[in-house]
Backbone as JSON, one array per atom type, in Angstrom:
{
  "sequence": "XXXXXXXXXXXXXXXXXXXXXXXXXXXXXXXXXXXXXXXXXXXXXXXXXXXXXXXXXXXXXXXXXXXXXXXXXXXXXXXXXXXXXXXXXXXXXXXXXXXXXXXXXXXXXXXXXXXXXXXXXXXXXXXXXXXXXXXXXXXXXXXXXXXXXXXXXXXXXXXXXXXXXXXXXXXXXXXXXXXXXXXXXXXXXXXXXXXXXXXXXXXXXXXXXXXXXXXXXXXXXXXXXXXXXXXXXXXX",
  "N": [[-49.14, -32.77, 62.45], [-50.16, -30.87, 59.69], [-48.71, -29.8, 56.52], [-49.9, -27.42, 55.76], [-50.9, -26.27, 58.14], [-48.49, -25.81, 59.48], [-47.43, -23.85, 57.93], [-49.15, -21.66, 58.11], [-49.57, -18.99, 60.3], [-51.81, -18.03, 61.5], [-55.28, -18.97, 61.58], [-57.44, -19.9, 58.78], [-60.72, -18.95, 58.38], [-63.55, -20.3, 57.17], [-66.66, -19.51, 55.89], [-69.64, -20.67, 54.82], [-72.8, -20.86, 53.04], [-76.34, -20.49, 52.23], [-78.14, -17.86, 50.41], [-78.97, -15.0, 52.32], [-78.44, -16.06, 54.81], [-76.88, -14.81, 56.66], [-74.14, -14.64, 56.44], [-72.34, -12.56, 55.72], [-72.63, -10.68, 57.78], [-71.78, -12.21, 59.98], [-69.13, -12.83, 59.19], [-67.94, -10.28, 59.07], [-68.14, -9.54, 61.75], [-66.56, -11.51, 63.09], [-64.08, -10.99, 61.94], [-63.52, -8.41, 62.92], [-63.53, -8.97, 65.65], [-61.38, -10.74, 66.06], [-59.27, -9.57, 64.8], [-58.81, -10.23, 62.15], [-58.54, -10.36, 58.53], [-61.28, -9.54, 56.54], [-62.41, -11.19, 53.88], [-64.41, -10.62, 51.34], [-65.89, -12.62, 49.28], [-68.2, -12.53, 47.79], [-68.4, -9.84, 47.13], [-66.39, -9.67, 45.27], [-67.37, -11.18, 43.11], [-69.58, -9.59, 42.54], [-68.33, -7.26, 41.71], [-67.12, -8.07, 39.32], [-69.43, -8.68, 37.92], [-70.56, -6.15, 37.71], [-68.7, -4.98, 35.97], [-69.24, -6.5, 33.72], [-71.83, -5.63, 33.16], [-71.33, -2.92, 32.56], [-69.74, -3.24, 30.37], [-71.37, -4.34, 28.55], [-71.52, -7.12, 28.32], [-72.85, -10.32, 27.96], [-74.41, -12.07, 30.62], [-74.63, -14.73, 30.36], [-72.71, -15.61, 28.66], [-70.08, -17.4, 28.78], [-67.47, -17.5, 27.65], [-67.0, -14.85, 26.84], [-67.13, -13.57, 29.3], [-64.96, -14.78, 30.56], [-62.89, -13.75, 29.01], [-63.14, -11.13, 29.79], [-62.19, -11.19, 32.41], [-59.47, -11.26, 32.06], [-58.49, -8.71, 31.89], [-59.1, -7.5, 34.28], [-59.03, -6.05, 37.47], [-59.5, -6.57, 40.82], [-59.74, -5.25, 43.96], [-59.75, -5.52, 47.48], [-60.02, -3.38, 50.08], [-59.45, -3.23, 53.43], [-61.51, -1.72, 55.96], [-61.96, -0.05, 59.09], [-64.57, -0.03, 60.37], [-66.6, -0.11, 58.46], [-66.67, -2.24, 56.71], [-65.19, -3.75, 53.76], [-63.56, -1.66, 51.35], [-64.24, -1.6, 47.98], [-62.49, -1.93, 45.05], [-62.61, -1.61, 41.62], [-60.69, -2.13, 38.95], [-59.19, 0.02, 39.87], [-61.15, 1.86, 40.57], [-63.5, 3.09, 42.89], [-66.12, 1.11, 43.78], [-67.76, 0.46, 45.81], [-70.34, 1.14, 46.86], [-71.96, 0.92, 44.57], [-71.97, -1.81, 43.81], [-73.76, -2.99, 45.5], [-76.28, -2.6, 44.62], [-79.47, -3.54, 43.18], [-79.49, -4.52, 40.46], [-76.86, -5.31, 40.03], [-76.52, -7.21, 42.04], [-78.31, -9.23, 41.17], [-77.12, -9.85, 38.73], [-74.65, -10.85, 39.53], [-75.2, -13.38, 40.62], [-75.74, -14.8, 38.35], [-73.45, -14.57, 36.8], [-71.67, -15.95, 38.39], [-72.03, -18.69, 38.05], [-70.5, -19.83, 36.09], [-67.92, -22.05, 35.13], [-65.28, -21.2, 34.29], [-65.15, -18.58, 35.14], [-65.41, -18.96, 37.89], [-63.1, -20.43, 38.4], [-61.12, -18.52, 37.9], [-61.72, -16.66, 39.92], [-61.36, -18.25, 42.24], [-58.59, -18.73, 42.17], [-57.56, -16.17, 42.73], [-58.68, -15.67, 45.22], [-57.46, -17.62, 46.79], [-54.81, -16.78, 46.79], [-55.08, -14.36, 48.2], [-55.81, -15.3, 50.73], [-53.94, -17.18, 51.61], [-51.97, -16.96, 53.61], [-53.29, -17.03, 55.98], [-55.16, -15.89, 58.92], [-57.55, -14.8, 58.12], [-61.03, -14.22, 57.4], [-63.31, -15.74, 55.38], [-66.1, -15.61, 53.37], [-68.73, -17.25, 51.59], [-69.96, -19.45, 49.1], [-68.64, -21.72, 48.42], [-66.34, -21.9, 49.88], [-65.28, -23.57, 51.93], [-65.33, -25.99, 50.61], [-64.13, -25.75, 48.11], [-62.43, -23.4, 47.67], [-60.82, -23.09, 50.03], [-60.32, -25.93, 51.08], [-58.76, -26.88, 53.08], [-59.13, -25.26, 55.24], [-58.81, -24.12, 58.58], [-61.05, -23.8, 60.21], [-64.37, -24.44, 59.45], [-67.5, -23.16, 58.83], [-70.86, -23.79, 58.29], [-73.44, -21.89, 57.58], [-76.85, -21.68, 58.07], [-80.43, -21.51, 57.5], [-84.02, -21.75, 57.54], [-85.73, -21.33, 54.39], [-87.87, -19.55, 54.52], [-87.32, -18.03, 56.81], [-84.88, -16.89, 56.06], [-85.7, -15.4, 53.87], [-87.38, -13.55, 55.12], [-85.54, -12.19, 56.74], [-83.87, -11.04, 54.78], [-85.73, -9.4, 53.52], [-86.32, -7.54, 55.58], [-83.78, -6.46, 55.85], [-83.49, -5.17, 53.41], [-85.35, -3.17, 53.54], [-86.32, 0.13, 52.91], [-84.24, 0.6, 51.17], [-82.71, 0.65, 47.85], [-83.19, -1.88, 47.0], [-85.56, -2.71, 48.0], [-88.57, -4.6, 48.23], [-91.66, -6.5, 47.92], [-92.41, -8.82, 50.59], [-93.01, -11.35, 49.65], [-91.9, -11.31, 47.09], [-89.2, -11.03, 47.67], [-88.7, -13.42, 49.05], [-89.17, -15.22, 46.96], [-87.02, -14.59, 45.3], [-84.88, -15.37, 46.93], [-85.32, -18.13, 47.03], [-85.02, -18.76, 44.34], [-82.34, -18.12, 43.98], [-81.22, -19.99, 45.72], [-81.82, -22.41, 44.37], [-80.29, -22.08, 42.05], [-77.7, -21.94, 43.1], [-77.4, -24.4, 44.43], [-77.69, -26.27, 42.44], [-75.86, -25.86, 40.42], [-73.34, -26.85, 38.06], [-70.62, -26.75, 38.7], [-68.85, -26.6, 41.71], [-71.18, -26.7, 43.56], [-73.49, -25.37, 46.02], [-72.98, -26.69, 49.12], [-72.47, -28.17, 52.33], [-69.15, -28.58, 53.64], [-67.63, -31.72, 54.46], [-66.45, -31.68, 56.98], [-67.45, -29.43, 58.17], [-68.81, -27.21, 60.65], [-72.14, -27.19, 61.28], [-74.45, -24.67, 61.48], [-77.63, -24.06, 62.19], [-79.55, -21.38, 62.07], [-82.17, -20.71, 62.37], [-83.78, -20.58, 64.68], [-82.24, -19.07, 66.31], [-80.93, -16.16, 67.98], [-79.25, -13.2, 66.75], [-77.18, -12.53, 68.49], [-76.71, -14.98, 69.75], [-75.76, -16.51, 67.61], [-73.4, -15.14, 66.96], [-71.96, -15.4, 69.37], [-71.67, -18.23, 69.62], [-70.14, -18.75, 67.35], [-67.83, -17.29, 67.89], [-66.84, -18.81, 70.01], [-66.14, -21.14, 68.64], [-64.06, -20.23, 66.98], [-62.18, -19.36, 68.89], [-61.59, -21.79, 70.14], [-60.33, -23.11, 68.03], [-58.09, -21.48, 67.59], [-56.8, -21.81, 70.04], [-56.22, -24.54, 69.92], [-54.42, -24.61, 67.75], [-52.34, -23.21, 68.83], [-51.21, -25.01, 70.55], [-50.02, -26.87, 69.01]],
  "CA": [[-49.41, -31.42, 61.93], [-50.04, -30.84, 58.24], [-47.85, -28.74, 55.97], [-50.65, -26.16, 55.73], [-50.92, -25.7, 59.48], [-47.15, -25.35, 59.85], [-47.12, -22.65, 57.15], [-49.99, -20.57, 58.54], [-49.44, -18.56, 61.68], [-53.17, -17.84, 61.99], [-56.18, -19.83, 60.8], [-58.42, -19.46, 57.79], [-62.08, -19.24, 58.79], [-64.4, -20.39, 55.99], [-68.09, -19.45, 56.21], [-70.47, -20.93, 53.65], [-74.22, -20.96, 53.31], [-77.2, -19.93, 51.2], [-78.46, -16.43, 50.44], [-79.76, -14.53, 53.45], [-78.15, -16.8, 56.04], [-76.17, -13.94, 57.59], [-72.71, -14.88, 56.32], [-71.58, -11.31, 55.69], [-72.68, -10.12, 59.13], [-70.92, -13.03, 60.83], [-67.73, -12.67, 58.77], [-67.48, -8.95, 59.49], [-68.0, -9.56, 63.21], [-65.4, -12.32, 63.49], [-62.87, -10.29, 61.51], [-63.27, -7.33, 63.89], [-63.3, -9.54, 66.98], [-60.08, -11.41, 66.17], [-58.25, -8.84, 64.06], [-58.55, -10.91, 60.88], [-58.99, -9.69, 57.32], [-62.54, -10.05, 56.01], [-62.35, -11.28, 52.42], [-65.77, -10.79, 50.84], [-65.87, -13.19, 47.93], [-69.38, -12.05, 47.09], [-68.09, -8.52, 46.58], [-65.56, -9.88, 44.09], [-68.27, -11.57, 42.01], [-70.39, -8.42, 42.21], [-67.5, -6.32, 40.96], [-67.01, -8.58, 37.95], [-70.75, -8.53, 37.31], [-70.68, -4.73, 37.34], [-67.91, -4.76, 34.76], [-69.98, -7.1, 32.61], [-72.92, -4.7, 32.85], [-70.78, -1.71, 31.93], [-69.11, -3.62, 29.1], [-72.42, -4.95, 27.72], [-71.22, -8.54, 28.14], [-73.95, -11.16, 28.42], [-74.13, -12.86, 31.82], [-74.69, -16.15, 29.98], [-71.63, -15.88, 27.71], [-68.91, -17.74, 29.6], [-66.22, -17.15, 26.96], [-66.83, -13.4, 26.9], [-66.83, -13.23, 30.7], [-63.58, -15.21, 30.82], [-62.02, -12.74, 28.39], [-63.24, -9.92, 30.6], [-61.36, -11.33, 33.61], [-58.05, -11.08, 31.72], [-58.12, -7.31, 32.08], [-59.85, -7.03, 35.43], [-58.35, -6.04, 38.77], [-60.42, -6.35, 41.93], [-58.98, -5.08, 45.21], [-60.53, -5.3, 48.68], [-59.26, -2.61, 51.06], [-60.16, -3.29, 54.71], [-61.77, -0.5, 56.72], [-62.16, -0.42, 60.49], [-65.94, -0.25, 60.8], [-67.59, -0.09, 57.4], [-66.45, -3.3, 55.75], [-64.15, -3.49, 52.77], [-63.72, -0.77, 50.2], [-64.05, -2.45, 46.81], [-61.97, -1.2, 43.91], [-62.66, -2.31, 40.34], [-59.75, -1.46, 38.04], [-58.77, 1.27, 40.5], [-62.3, 2.73, 40.82], [-64.29, 2.7, 44.05], [-67.47, 0.69, 43.4], [-68.29, -0.13, 47.04], [-71.79, 1.33, 46.94], [-72.64, 0.49, 43.33], [-72.13, -3.26, 43.69], [-74.83, -3.46, 46.38], [-77.57, -2.31, 44.02], [-80.2, -4.75, 42.79], [-79.11, -5.08, 39.16], [-75.55, -5.98, 40.18], [-76.75, -8.4, 42.85], [-78.9, -10.26, 40.33], [-76.14, -10.24, 37.71], [-73.58, -11.62, 40.16], [-75.6, -14.78, 40.78], [-75.7, -15.44, 37.03], [-72.04, -14.62, 36.39], [-70.91, -16.87, 39.25], [-72.26, -20.11, 37.76], [-69.63, -20.3, 35.0], [-66.69, -22.67, 35.63], [-64.06, -20.42, 34.03], [-65.2, -17.42, 36.03], [-65.14, -19.42, 39.25], [-61.68, -20.81, 38.48], [-60.36, -17.27, 38.0], [-61.95, -16.11, 41.25], [-60.74, -19.12, 43.25], [-57.15, -18.48, 42.16], [-57.28, -14.9, 43.41], [-59.06, -15.8, 46.62], [-56.44, -18.42, 47.47], [-53.64, -15.91, 46.98], [-55.39, -13.39, 49.25], [-55.97, -15.9, 52.04], [-53.04, -18.3, 51.85], [-51.16, -16.8, 54.82], [-54.14, -17.18, 57.16], [-55.61, -14.66, 59.55], [-58.63, -14.25, 57.29], [-62.37, -14.79, 57.4], [-63.75, -15.72, 54.0], [-67.46, -16.14, 53.28], [-69.21, -17.47, 50.24], [-70.77, -20.65, 48.93], [-67.79, -22.89, 48.2], [-65.04, -21.62, 50.5], [-64.79, -24.76, 52.63], [-65.28, -27.16, 49.73], [-63.34, -25.53, 46.9], [-61.38, -22.38, 47.77], [-59.92, -23.52, 51.11], [-60.76, -27.19, 51.69], [-57.91, -27.14, 54.24], [-59.35, -24.22, 56.24], [-58.76, -24.64, 59.95], [-62.41, -23.84, 60.72], [-65.41, -24.27, 58.43], [-68.84, -22.99, 59.38], [-71.93, -23.74, 57.3], [-74.5, -21.11, 58.21], [-78.08, -21.99, 57.36], [-81.72, -21.22, 58.13], [-85.08, -22.09, 56.61], [-85.86, -20.32, 53.35], [-88.82, -18.53, 54.98], [-86.6, -17.14, 57.75], [-83.89, -16.12, 55.31], [-86.43, -14.42, 53.07], [-87.83, -12.49, 56.02], [-84.37, -11.39, 57.12], [-83.45, -10.26, 53.62], [-86.76, -8.37, 53.33], [-86.09, -6.5, 56.58], [-82.49, -5.84, 55.53], [-83.65, -4.32, 52.23], [-86.35, -2.13, 53.77], [-85.83, 1.5, 52.8], [-83.12, 0.69, 50.23], [-83.08, 0.5, 46.44], [-83.54, -3.28, 46.75], [-86.79, -3.03, 48.71], [-89.65, -5.2, 47.46], [-92.59, -7.18, 48.81], [-91.81, -9.96, 51.26], [-93.18, -12.51, 48.78], [-90.94, -11.21, 45.99], [-87.86, -11.28, 48.22], [-88.62, -14.86, 49.3], [-89.04, -15.89, 45.67], [-85.65, -14.36, 44.85], [-84.02, -16.22, 47.76], [-85.5, -19.52, 46.59], [-84.42, -18.87, 43.01], [-80.88, -18.14, 44.17], [-80.9, -21.29, 46.31], [-81.85, -23.43, 43.33], [-79.16, -21.87, 41.14], [-76.46, -22.26, 43.81], [-77.32, -25.82, 44.8], [-77.76, -27.14, 41.26], [-74.87, -25.55, 39.38], [-72.48, -28.0, 37.76], [-69.31, -26.59, 39.32], [-68.86, -26.1, 43.09], [-72.52, -26.41, 44.07], [-73.58, -25.06, 47.44], [-73.16, -27.82, 50.02], [-71.5, -28.08, 53.43], [-67.99, -29.47, 53.65], [-67.85, -32.86, 55.35], [-65.97, -31.36, 58.32], [-67.96, -28.12, 58.58], [-69.75, -27.09, 61.76], [-73.4, -26.72, 60.72], [-75.23, -23.83, 62.39], [-78.96, -23.68, 61.72], [-79.84, -20.2, 62.87], [-83.6, -20.4, 62.26], [-84.34, -20.26, 65.99], [-81.2, -18.41, 67.1], [-80.79, -14.72, 67.85], [-77.96, -12.81, 66.21], [-76.19, -12.6, 69.57], [-76.38, -16.39, 69.96], [-74.94, -16.94, 66.48], [-72.06, -14.54, 67.1], [-71.3, -15.99, 70.53], [-71.29, -19.6, 69.3], [-69.06, -18.71, 66.36], [-66.62, -16.85, 68.6], [-66.34, -19.98, 70.74], [-65.51, -22.05, 67.68], [-62.79, -19.65, 66.55], [-61.24, -19.4, 70.02], [-61.15, -23.17, 70.32], [-59.41, -23.45, 66.95], [-56.85, -20.76, 67.84], [-56.14, -22.47, 71.18], [-55.7, -25.82, 69.44], [-53.25, -24.39, 66.91], [-51.24, -22.72, 69.69], [-50.61, -26.14, 71.27], [-49.37, -27.79, 68.05]],
  "C": [[-49.17, -31.38, 60.43], [-49.13, -29.71, 57.8], [-48.55, -27.41, 55.99], [-50.62, -25.49, 57.1], [-49.55, -25.16, 59.87], [-46.8, -24.07, 59.1], [-47.92, -21.44, 57.64], [-49.77, -20.26, 60.02], [-50.81, -18.34, 62.32], [-54.13, -18.59, 61.07], [-56.94, -19.1, 59.7], [-59.78, -19.89, 58.31], [-62.97, -19.18, 57.55], [-65.86, -20.43, 56.42], [-68.88, -19.61, 54.91], [-71.93, -20.98, 54.05], [-75.03, -20.29, 52.22], [-77.45, -18.44, 51.38], [-79.31, -16.1, 51.66], [-79.48, -15.23, 54.76], [-77.43, -15.94, 57.08], [-74.66, -14.09, 57.53], [-71.89, -13.6, 56.4], [-71.51, -10.67, 57.07], [-71.73, -10.88, 60.05], [-69.45, -12.84, 60.48], [-67.17, -11.34, 59.24], [-67.25, -8.91, 61.0], [-66.76, -10.32, 63.64], [-64.09, -11.64, 63.09], [-62.51, -9.17, 62.5], [-62.85, -7.91, 65.24], [-61.89, -10.1, 67.13], [-58.97, -10.71, 65.38], [-57.86, -9.52, 62.76], [-59.0, -10.03, 59.72], [-60.27, -10.35, 56.84], [-62.51, -10.01, 54.49], [-63.73, -11.61, 51.87], [-65.73, -11.33, 49.41], [-67.08, -12.73, 47.12], [-69.15, -10.7, 46.45], [-67.24, -8.64, 45.32], [-66.41, -10.28, 42.89], [-69.14, -10.39, 41.58], [-69.6, -7.43, 41.36], [-67.34, -6.77, 39.51], [-68.34, -8.43, 37.22], [-70.99, -7.09, 36.88], [-69.9, -4.43, 36.08], [-68.6, -5.35, 33.54], [-71.14, -6.2, 32.19], [-72.39, -3.51, 32.06], [-70.15, -1.99, 30.57], [-70.09, -4.27, 28.14], [-72.09, -6.4, 27.37], [-72.37, -9.36, 28.72], [-73.53, -11.99, 29.63], [-74.11, -14.36, 31.51], [-73.55, -16.56, 29.04], [-70.33, -16.13, 28.48], [-67.6, -17.31, 28.95], [-65.96, -15.65, 27.05], [-66.5, -12.95, 28.31], [-65.4, -13.63, 31.06], [-62.59, -14.24, 30.2], [-62.0, -11.46, 29.2], [-62.32, -10.0, 31.82], [-59.89, -11.06, 33.32], [-57.57, -9.66, 31.95], [-58.86, -6.69, 33.27], [-59.01, -7.12, 36.69], [-59.37, -5.69, 39.84], [-59.62, -6.33, 43.22], [-59.96, -4.83, 46.35], [-59.63, -4.59, 49.7], [-60.02, -2.62, 52.38], [-60.33, -1.92, 55.34], [-62.21, -0.9, 58.12], [-63.6, -0.81, 60.81], [-66.92, -0.49, 59.66], [-67.45, -1.24, 56.4], [-65.41, -2.89, 54.72], [-64.55, -2.4, 51.78], [-63.37, -1.6, 48.98], [-63.64, -1.59, 45.62], [-62.01, -2.1, 42.68], [-61.81, -1.54, 39.34], [-59.39, -0.07, 38.56], [-59.9, 2.21, 40.86], [-63.1, 2.21, 41.99], [-65.72, 2.39, 43.63], [-68.21, 0.1, 44.61], [-69.81, -0.03, 47.13], [-72.52, 0.75, 45.75], [-72.9, -1.01, 43.3], [-73.2, -3.82, 44.62], [-76.22, -3.22, 45.78], [-78.15, -3.55, 43.35], [-79.72, -5.35, 41.48], [-77.78, -5.82, 39.22], [-75.71, -7.26, 40.98], [-77.3, -9.55, 42.0], [-77.92, -10.76, 39.27], [-75.06, -11.13, 38.31], [-73.94, -13.09, 40.29], [-75.58, -15.52, 39.45], [-74.26, -15.58, 36.54], [-71.3, -15.73, 37.13], [-71.09, -18.33, 38.91], [-71.25, -20.68, 36.77], [-68.3, -20.84, 35.53], [-65.43, -21.83, 35.43], [-64.01, -19.16, 34.88], [-64.84, -17.84, 37.44], [-63.67, -19.81, 39.42], [-60.8, -19.57, 38.63], [-60.49, -16.67, 39.39], [-61.25, -16.93, 42.33], [-59.24, -18.88, 43.32], [-56.78, -17.21, 42.92], [-57.61, -14.97, 44.9], [-58.02, -16.61, 47.41], [-55.18, -17.6, 47.74], [-53.88, -14.96, 48.15], [-55.41, -14.03, 50.64], [-54.94, -16.92, 52.45], [-52.21, -18.19, 53.12], [-51.97, -16.94, 56.1], [-54.49, -15.83, 57.77], [-56.7, -13.98, 58.77], [-59.94, -14.97, 57.6], [-62.88, -14.65, 55.97], [-65.13, -16.34, 53.92], [-67.91, -16.24, 51.83], [-70.09, -18.7, 50.18], [-69.94, -21.9, 48.68], [-66.41, -22.7, 48.83], [-64.47, -22.88, 51.14], [-64.66, -25.98, 51.76], [-64.32, -26.99, 48.57], [-62.17, -24.58, 47.11], [-60.35, -22.78, 48.83], [-60.44, -24.79, 51.77], [-59.91, -27.56, 52.9], [-58.04, -26.04, 55.3], [-59.39, -24.83, 57.64], [-60.14, -24.7, 60.6], [-63.38, -23.56, 59.59], [-66.77, -24.21, 59.13], [-69.83, -22.96, 58.22], [-73.14, -23.11, 57.98], [-75.79, -21.29, 57.4], [-79.29, -21.52, 58.16], [-82.78, -21.62, 57.1], [-85.22, -20.98, 55.57], [-86.82, -19.21, 53.77], [-88.14, -17.53, 55.92], [-85.6, -16.28, 56.99], [-84.55, -15.06, 54.44], [-86.91, -13.25, 53.92], [-86.67, -11.58, 56.42], [-83.9, -10.5, 55.98], [-84.44, -9.12, 53.35], [-86.55, -7.22, 54.31], [-84.79, -5.74, 56.31], [-82.63, -4.84, 54.38], [-84.61, -3.16, 52.44], [-85.72, -0.74, 53.72], [-84.65, 1.67, 51.87], [-83.64, 0.53, 48.8], [-83.5, -0.92, 46.11], [-84.85, -3.69, 47.43], [-87.83, -3.62, 47.75], [-90.63, -5.83, 48.42], [-91.91, -8.39, 49.44], [-91.91, -11.21, 50.39], [-92.15, -12.5, 47.65], [-89.52, -11.51, 46.48], [-87.68, -12.77, 48.49], [-88.45, -15.64, 48.0], [-87.63, -15.76, 45.12], [-84.68, -15.24, 45.62], [-84.12, -17.67, 47.3], [-84.89, -19.76, 45.21], [-82.9, -18.95, 43.12], [-80.44, -19.48, 44.77], [-80.81, -22.37, 45.24], [-80.66, -23.31, 42.4], [-77.86, -22.29, 41.82], [-76.31, -23.76, 44.07], [-77.23, -26.74, 43.59], [-76.73, -26.83, 40.19], [-73.88, -26.71, 39.25], [-71.15, -27.95, 38.5], [-69.48, -25.98, 40.71], [-70.25, -25.75, 43.59], [-72.49, -26.11, 45.56], [-73.88, -26.32, 48.23], [-72.14, -27.69, 51.14], [-70.33, -29.02, 53.24], [-68.24, -30.57, 54.68], [-67.46, -32.54, 56.79], [-66.42, -29.99, 58.8], [-68.84, -28.24, 59.82], [-71.03, -26.47, 61.2], [-74.17, -25.94, 61.78], [-76.55, -23.47, 61.71], [-79.45, -22.56, 62.63], [-81.32, -19.83, 62.88], [-84.19, -19.94, 63.59], [-83.32, -19.57, 66.9], [-81.25, -16.9, 66.91], [-79.42, -14.42, 67.24], [-76.87, -12.94, 67.26], [-75.76, -14.04, 69.83], [-75.49, -16.92, 68.84], [-73.51, -16.42, 66.62], [-71.3, -15.19, 68.24], [-70.82, -17.41, 70.24], [-70.12, -19.63, 68.33], [-67.75, -18.25, 66.98], [-66.01, -18.01, 69.37], [-65.59, -20.93, 69.82], [-64.14, -21.53, 67.24], [-61.77, -19.71, 67.67], [-60.71, -20.81, 70.26], [-60.15, -23.57, 69.26], [-58.07, -22.75, 67.13], [-56.08, -21.42, 68.98], [-55.52, -23.79, 70.76], [-54.44, -25.64, 68.61], [-52.06, -23.91, 67.72], [-50.52, -23.87, 70.39], [-49.89, -27.1, 70.34], [-47.86, -27.57, 68.0]]
}
């Protein structure tokens, strides 16, 4: 038994994968199902991106963004059914960070090594005691390489684009299916090719290709994986 396992009373569940794979839906479900805290790393990057927008800081200026983090406080407050409430410097920005301009800014802000280092430090503090589900793009490889369970959630880009298009229907982020697919592919390229913590599955991650799976099948399979990991830790 490793030192990490002996320190944690409950496991860390790391969910990684590309845009539109369903990570947020899965993380929220598993957190509710097992009574874990859902730590939305994407919401943290969105909150910082919103601050950059409001502060007129260029998304490409790593030094300016790093300076911005020095006076930034991001808090995730869990809610029973609606996901986390996101506070930026004490202000509720839960709805604002889901809008298109913030979403696009977050993917640009997140590529910078100094920004990611700042985020990783905070994410580790939030999840170090276990009993958390954390989703993102480098949770199992960078933030918690010692997570008790790592899931890499994937699907073809066409399927992910279609899902994102349907998800955005009737919202401020609605667009044509072709435009949404192009955005997904652009995000994929940026995530997979960035110099620091590129998107890739951890060597010991369980890879779930959901292209031909229903949501119910994805949730059920993931629940099985978590239960097996909890049972294993109980016997240590």
